[in-house]
Backbone as CSV, one residue per row, in Angstrom:
resi,resn,N_x,N_y,N_z,CA_x,CA_y,CA_z,C_x,C_y,C_z
1,UNK,33.106,-13.846,-3.310,31.586,-13.379,-3.455,31.789,-11.975,-4.538
2,UNK,30.684,-12.089,-5.563,30.759,-11.185,-6.273,29.360,-9.937,-6.325
3,UNK,29.390,-9.120,-5.312,28.758,-8.083,-5.226,28.802,-6.542,-4.856
4,UNK,28.009,-5.753,-5.453,28.860,-4.286,-5.458,27.482,-3.302,-5.238
5,UNK,27.716,-2.747,-4.568,26.959,-1.721,-3.876,27.319,-0.156,-4.297
6,UNK,26.262,0.640,-4.926,26.693,1.706,-5.489,25.656,2.914,-5.685
7,UNK,26.130,4.195,-4.855,25.287,5.101,-5.198,25.354,6.293,-6.172
8,UNK,24.738,6.927,-6.868,25.042,7.549,-7.902,23.619,7.979,-8.845
9,UNK,24.081,9.038,-9.764,23.397,9.626,-10.625,23.168,9.074,-12.245
10,UNK,22.082,8.859,-12.380,21.723,8.494,-13.974,22.433,9.604,-14.840
11,UNK,23.367,9.221,-15.453,23.490,10.708,-16.475,22.907,10.674,-17.876
12,UNK,22.170,9.750,-18.121,20.900,10.377,-19.179,19.783,9.650,-18.930
13,UNK,18.772,10.001,-19.897,17.496,9.535,-19.731,17.516,7.721,-20.234
14,UNK,16.693,7.030,-19.917,16.996,5.257,-19.674,15.793,5.118,-20.988
15,UNK,16.732,4.151,-22.167,15.387,3.783,-23.205,15.593,2.252,-22.788
16,UNK,14.141,1.378,-22.681,13.557,0.541,-23.108,14.051,-0.614,-23.996
17,UNK,15.121,-1.419,-24.218,14.950,-2.083,-25.226,14.290,-3.458,-25.026
18,UNK,14.479,-4.321,-26.172,13.731,-5.661,-26.194,14.665,-6.717,-26.872
19,UNK,14.595,-7.778,-26.343,15.167,-8.939,-27.125,14.767,-9.951,-26.878
20,UNK,15.241,-11.448,-27.680,14.346,-12.579,-27.138,13.083,-12.675,-27.841
21,UNK,12.823,-11.953,-29.213,11.812,-11.733,-30.003,10.876,-10.986,-28.937
22,UNK,11.222,-9.720,-28.403,10.413,-8.701,-27.755,9.930,-9.392,-26.522
23,UNK,10.510,-10.849,-26.104,9.809,-11.259,-24.762,10.447,-10.714,-23.694
24,UNK,11.771,-10.373,-23.632,12.450,-9.534,-22.286,12.648,-8.048,-23.247
25,UNK,13.225,-7.144,-21.778,13.356,-6.047,-22.074,14.605,-5.915,-21.093
26,UNK,15.399,-5.232,-21.378,16.400,-4.435,-20.669,16.527,-2.955,-20.919
27,UNK,17.487,-2.226,-19.615,18.049,-1.102,-19.900,19.487,-1.119,-19.480
28,UNK,20.029,-0.226,-20.414,21.712,0.068,-20.267,22.065,1.234,-19.987
29,UNK,22.150,1.637,-18.643,23.052,3.073,-18.306,24.040,3.299,-17.551
30,UNK,24.398,4.508,-17.323,25.558,4.663,-16.720,25.278,5.606,-15.527
31,UNK,25.694,4.969,-14.511,25.298,5.756,-12.752,26.853,6.674,-12.675
32,UNK,26.912,7.733,-12.532,27.986,8.531,-11.930,28.023,8.526,-10.018
33,UNK,29.280,7.810,-10.343,29.396,7.630,-8.434,30.539,8.729,-8.367
34,UNK,30.278,9.629,-7.056,31.216,10.436,-6.845,32.397,9.792,-5.757
35,UNK,33.120,10.191,-5.632,34.344,9.330,-4.911,35.109,10.731,-4.435
36,UNK,35.959,10.916,-2.777,36.889,11.691,-2.763,38.259,11.033,-2.194
37,UNK,39.079,12.045,-3.177,40.553,11.011,-3.342,41.317,11.777,-2.149
38,UNK,41.807,11.199,-0.779,42.150,11.449,0.107,43.678,12.284,-0.195
39,UNK,44.615,11.597,-1.078,45.739,11.783,-1.873,45.573,13.638,-2.435
40,UNK,44.707,13.833,-3.478,44.713,14.803,-4.025,43.872,15.907,-3.400
41,UNK,42.970,15.389,-2.233,41.935,16.162,-1.427,40.819,16.805,-2.531
42,UNK,40.600,16.383,-3.764,39.788,16.542,-4.841,38.833,15.516,-4.789
43,UNK,37.667,15.832,-5.425,36.497,15.269,-5.475,36.340,14.620,-6.759
44,UNK,36.162,13.104,-7.320,36.436,12.665,-8.847,34.871,12.090,-8.741
45,UNK,35.052,11.395,-10.019,33.595,10.662,-10.178,33.828,9.587,-10.967
46,UNK,33.561,8.715,-10.848,33.319,7.258,-11.787,32.224,6.854,-12.578
47,UNK,32.035,6.946,-13.675,31.101,6.122,-14.673,31.134,4.840,-14.880
48,UNK,29.797,4.110,-14.109,29.797,2.791,-14.074,28.902,2.208,-15.166
49,UNK,28.846,1.356,-16.028,27.671,0.775,-16.888,26.956,-0.105,-15.987
50,UNK,25.603,0.072,-15.724,24.655,-0.714,-15.461,23.613,-1.553,-16.382
51,UNK,23.197,-2.413,-15.861,22.083,-3.153,-16.844,21.565,-3.556,-16.015
52,UNK,20.087,-3.724,-16.343,18.678,-4.160,-15.791,17.648,-4.792,-16.520
53,UNK,17.338,-5.825,-15.945,16.417,-6.526,-17.181,14.985,-6.688,-16.701
54,UNK,13.960,-7.460,-17.432,12.588,-7.280,-17.175,11.843,-6.394,-16.541
55,UNK,11.319,-6.987,-15.480,10.337,-6.008,-14.609,11.190,-4.705,-14.281
56,UNK,12.337,-4.770,-13.844,13.285,-4.122,-12.996,13.559,-3.088,-13.957
57,UNK,13.655,-3.377,-15.167,14.209,-2.726,-16.289,12.923,-1.670,-16.796
58,UNK,11.804,-2.121,-16.572,10.427,-1.397,-17.109,10.381,-0.302,-15.867
59,UNK,10.334,-0.669,-14.595,10.682,0.210,-13.504,11.026,1.537,-13.620
60,UNK,12.723,1.395,-14.240,13.483,2.153,-14.038,12.990,3.208,-15.181
61,UNK,12.995,2.309,-16.774,12.761,3.224,-17.884,11.445,3.977,-17.613
62,UNK,10.438,3.726,-16.739,9.297,4.836,-16.318,9.630,5.698,-15.144
63,UNK,10.292,5.600,-14.195,10.380,6.542,-12.904,11.448,7.095,-12.848
64,UNK,12.954,6.790,-13.640,14.170,7.651,-13.564,14.319,8.403,-14.406
65,UNK,15.044,9.387,-14.324,15.805,10.223,-15.462,17.057,10.475,-15.169
66,UNK,17.677,11.159,-16.516,18.855,12.240,-15.865,18.956,12.923,-14.855
67,UNK,20.016,12.528,-14.095,19.949,13.415,-12.963,19.423,12.758,-11.329
68,UNK,18.486,11.662,-11.593,17.991,11.233,-10.424,19.123,10.074,-9.908
69,UNK,18.958,10.283,-8.470,19.723,9.506,-7.604,19.062,8.208,-7.411
70,UNK,20.125,6.822,-7.304,19.715,5.774,-7.187,20.590,4.916,-6.245
71,UNK,20.159,3.874,-5.179,21.146,3.136,-4.674,20.982,1.722,-5.398
72,UNK,22.184,1.226,-5.779,22.242,0.025,-6.386,23.251,-1.076,-6.036
73,UNK,22.283,-2.298,-5.740,22.838,-3.648,-5.643,23.161,-4.457,-6.621
74,UNK,24.097,-4.999,-7.071,24.336,-5.661,-8.226,25.796,-6.482,-8.246
75,UNK,25.907,-7.277,-9.556,27.203,-7.740,-9.283,27.908,-7.440,-10.889
76,UNK,29.351,-7.640,-10.693,30.253,-7.732,-11.822,30.026,-8.484,-12.822
77,UNK,30.198,-8.170,-14.278,29.780,-9.435,-15.347,30.636,-8.556,-16.000
78,UNK,31.885,-9.793,-16.770,32.526,-9.363,-17.909,32.525,-10.091,-19.055
79,UNK,33.029,-9.279,-20.280,32.393,-9.738,-21.309,33.332,-8.956,-22.780
80,UNK,33.314,-9.912,-23.684,34.535,-9.148,-24.597,33.612,-9.888,-25.999
81,UNK,33.623,-8.793,-27.080,33.357,-8.746,-28.255,34.502,-8.518,-29.674
82,UNK,34.144,-8.502,-30.779,35.349,-8.468,-32.109,34.291,-6.667,-32.267
83,UNK,35.240,-5.724,-32.316,34.867,-4.295,-32.907,34.833,-4.781,-34.588
84,UNK,34.586,-3.545,-35.136,34.110,-3.463,-36.492,35.184,-3.687,-37.447
85,UNK,36.408,-3.268,-36.553,37.970,-3.611,-36.990,38.400,-4.788,-36.868
86,UNK,37.778,-5.810,-36.315,37.963,-7.268,-36.027,39.378,-7.149,-34.563
87,UNK,39.155,-5.910,-33.712,39.929,-6.023,-32.662,39.105,-6.233,-31.455
88,UNK,39.509,-7.134,-30.696,38.894,-7.352,-29.269,38.656,-6.085,-28.375
89,UNK,37.413,-6.100,-27.587,37.246,-5.048,-26.890,36.578,-5.886,-25.637
90,UNK,37.197,-5.653,-24.509,36.672,-5.884,-23.159,35.351,-5.237,-22.272
91,UNK,34.320,-5.682,-21.669,33.593,-4.894,-21.235,33.406,-5.265,-19.859
92,UNK,32.948,-4.078,-18.886,32.883,-4.393,-17.412,31.315,-3.785,-17.150
93,UNK,30.150,-4.651,-16.687,29.030,-3.932,-16.539,28.839,-4.386,-15.142
94,UNK,27.728,-3.688,-14.646,27.291,-4.382,-13.131,25.819,-4.738,-13.252
95,UNK,25.303,-6.291,-13.290,24.142,-6.606,-13.637,23.291,-6.167,-12.096
96,UNK,22.416,-5.562,-12.311,21.148,-5.279,-11.244,20.732,-6.154,-10.964
97,UNK,20.839,-6.501,-9.342,19.999,-7.315,-8.707,18.393,-6.371,-8.269
98,UNK,18.943,-5.073,-7.506,18.106,-4.446,-6.622,18.448,-3.499,-6.383
99,UNK,17.633,-2.292,-6.529,17.763,-0.508,-6.357,16.940,0.011,-5.447
100,UNK,16.966,1.145,-5.178,16.152,1.805,-4.241,16.312,3.279,-4.977
101,UNK,15.101,4.199,-5.112,15.435,5.304,-5.416,15.742,6.333,-3.870
102,UNK,16.866,6.968,-3.904,17.342,7.816,-3.427,16.926,9.337,-3.380
103,UNK,16.151,9.880,-4.331,15.509,11.346,-4.472,14.410,11.224,-3.820
104,UNK,14.299,12.366,-3.168,13.071,12.469,-2.159,11.819,12.250,-3.363
105,UNK,10.483,11.915,-2.958,9.309,11.838,-3.884,9.285,12.779,-4.813
106,UNK,9.115,14.126,-4.550,8.836,15.111,-5.114,9.545,15.269,-6.555
107,UNK,10.988,14.742,-6.468,12.130,14.684,-7.545,11.713,13.513,-8.334
108,UNK,11.236,12.419,-8.195,10.875,11.455,-8.996,9.516,11.547,-9.899
109,UNK,9.994,10.869,-10.973,8.567,11.231,-11.949,7.633,10.767,-11.826
């Protein structure tokens, strides 16, 4: 089963993008997810790339901004591409299925 649950903060303001002759939309953003390392007894942060499509992308771009806290449910999607130097690069994203606002209502735009 490919299922991911994350809670974290948006690292930058979202920018809605379009593709498919403007018929579809998406946002790609990074979620900062805190983690406690029991070995070092120090907190650390993981930065996870998230992508949302269509209506969910439109809602997120309208109502969240840098620093807002979200709960994300999605699936991991891997891919690859050739960079400008013709070197193969690999990607790992979480494709958003569902989300919830975690901030209280006074903090959400």
